[in-house]
MIVEX-505501 format. One line per field, with one value per residue (C-alpha): residue number from 1; residue in one letter; x, y, z. Coordinates in Angstrom, 3 decimals. Layout:
k <- c(NUM ...);
r <- c(A ...);
c1 <- c(X ...);
c2 <- c(Y ...);
c3 <- c(Z ...);
# end
This chain:
k <- c(1 2 3 4 5 6 7 8 9 10 11 12 13 14 15 16 17 18 19 20 21 22 23 24 25 26 27 28 29 30 31 32 33 34 35 36 37 38 39 40 41 42 43 44 45 46 47 48 49 50 51 52 53 54 55 56 57 58 59 60 61 62 63 64 65 66 67 68 69 70 71 72 73 74 75 76 77 78 79 80 81 82 83 84 85 86 87 88 89 90 91 92 93 94 95 96 97 98 99 100 101 102 103 104 105 106 107 108 109 110 111 112 113 114 115 116 117 118 119 120 121 122 123 124 125 126 127 128 129 130 131 132 133 134 135 136 137 138 139 140 141 142 143 144 145 146 147);
r <- c(X X X X X X X X X X X X X X X X X X X X X X X X X X X X X X X X X X X X X X X X X X X X X X X X X X X X X X X X X X X X X X X X X X X X X X X X X X X X X X X X X X X X X X X X X X X X X X X X X X X X X X X X X X X X X X X X X X X X X X X X X X X X X X X X X X X X X X X X X X X X X X X X X X X);
c1 <- c(89.718 87.869 90.830 91.755 88.138 87.738 90.948 90.466 86.780 87.342 90.047 87.753 84.756 86.817 88.188 84.752 83.198 85.917 85.285 81.517 81.783 84.013 81.679 82.208 82.663 86.026 87.088 85.756 88.245 91.080 89.701 89.430 93.055 94.278 92.137 89.337 86.355 83.044 84.759 81.584 79.857 83.018 83.543 80.088 80.543 83.973 82.828 79.821 81.734 84.410 81.938 79.266 81.821 83.955 80.966 80.096 83.621 83.625 80.335 81.516 78.684 79.231 83.002 83.764 81.764 82.905 86.556 86.614 85.427 87.486 90.577 89.880 89.789 93.153 94.717 93.446 94.930 98.169 98.731 97.383 98.824 101.147 103.336 105.518 106.576 108.013 107.148 107.337 104.124 106.021 108.532 109.824 111.215 111.953 111.086 110.463 109.097 105.638 106.139 107.018 106.742 106.086 106.484 104.187 103.274 104.119 102.126 102.874 99.455 97.671 99.391 98.538 94.849 94.868 96.601 94.041 91.140 92.600 93.097 89.478 88.208 90.159 89.676 86.127 84.792 85.263 82.937 81.796 80.319 77.048 78.342 78.760 75.333 73.736 75.553 74.351 70.812 70.958 72.372 69.607 66.998 63.262 62.781 64.287 62.470 58.753 56.295);
c2 <- c(16.176 14.782 14.831 18.372 19.536 18.014 19.549 23.024 23.081 21.829 24.441 27.277 25.882 25.380 28.930 30.377 28.380 29.491 33.143 32.698 30.851 33.553 36.205 38.154 41.268 39.941 39.429 42.912 44.361 42.707 43.944 47.487 47.330 46.478 49.187 47.163 49.445 48.597 46.026 44.673 44.041 42.618 40.363 38.835 38.477 36.876 34.474 33.339 33.008 30.937 28.702 28.238 28.359 25.742 23.431 24.018 23.186 19.999 18.939 19.956 22.456 25.697 25.261 27.612 30.616 30.022 30.010 33.750 35.108 32.501 33.519 37.192 36.344 34.566 37.422 39.953 37.947 37.457 41.108 42.666 40.287 37.497 39.006 40.935 37.678 36.075 32.789 30.151 29.126 27.523 29.596 27.586 29.964 27.572 24.286 24.650 22.447 23.744 22.697 24.300 28.072 29.534 32.987 34.756 32.790 33.836 33.569 29.940 28.641 31.457 30.404 26.736 27.555 29.779 27.061 24.510 26.786 27.509 23.791 23.086 26.011 24.905 21.146 21.055 19.556 15.967 13.016 12.745 16.222 18.078 20.126 16.931 15.654 18.972 18.934 15.397 16.323 19.434 17.430 14.847 17.590 17.390 14.268 12.075 13.868 13.220 15.009);
c3 <- c(75.912 78.918 81.375 80.325 80.576 84.028 85.378 83.898 84.804 88.333 88.913 87.888 89.775 92.941 92.835 92.085 94.920 97.337 96.474 96.799 100.109 101.616 100.270 97.060 99.210 100.366 96.755 95.908 98.412 96.481 93.165 94.521 95.704 92.210 90.613 89.022 88.346 90.055 92.289 93.940 90.624 89.084 92.119 91.674 87.924 88.337 91.061 89.047 85.774 87.508 89.328 86.649 83.834 85.560 85.938 82.284 81.134 83.234 81.637 78.199 77.881 75.941 76.119 73.231 74.510 78.108 77.066 76.350 79.740 81.615 79.621 80.378 84.100 83.816 81.842 84.380 87.254 85.363 84.464 87.655 90.276 89.154 86.416 88.858 90.550 87.431 85.790 88.538 90.263 93.146 95.026 97.978 100.588 103.439 105.082 108.793 111.545 110.580 106.966 103.668 103.308 99.885 98.424 95.986 92.893 89.359 86.155 85.227 86.316 84.488 81.268 81.855 82.331 79.233 77.179 78.374 77.486 74.044 73.439 74.359 72.280 69.207 69.614 70.898 74.079 72.922 72.437 76.051 76.314 76.311 73.358 71.299 72.368 71.364 68.002 67.247 68.211 66.014 63.080 63.316 63.042 63.654 61.484 64.174 66.979 66.339 68.554);
# end
C-alpha cells in the first residue's frame, strides 16, 4: 500500500499546495463559475482538505476518514468540469516547435484517484503507516504503557 499511498497523497498535497500558493481566492473564482455555493469558503475547505489530507494519506494517518472528503472533491471535479471532455486524461492536439499542445482533460485521472482512495480505504494504510502504529498501540492497551 505504501507506493499507492505516496502517489495518491502526493497528488492531493501538490494540488492543494498549488491552490494555496496561488491564493484560494483564485480557486474561488473557478468554483463560482461552475456554480459551487459559498465559493470562497469552499475554496479554503478544498485547498486545506487536499493539502492536509494528501499529507495524511502519504503518512498513512487517518486514511479511512480522509478518503471520503477526498473522493467527494474528485467526484465534484469529475462531474462539474471533466465529464464533458470524455474519458481520456491526455488529449494531444499538436506538436509544434514550442512543444506538445494538449486539449482539455477528461475524467480518467479522477477515476484513478477515486480507485486509489477506495483501495486504501478497503485495504488499510499498510504496515508502514501511522494508522497501523496507532492500532498496535491501541491493541497493547495501558498495561504496556506504564506511567
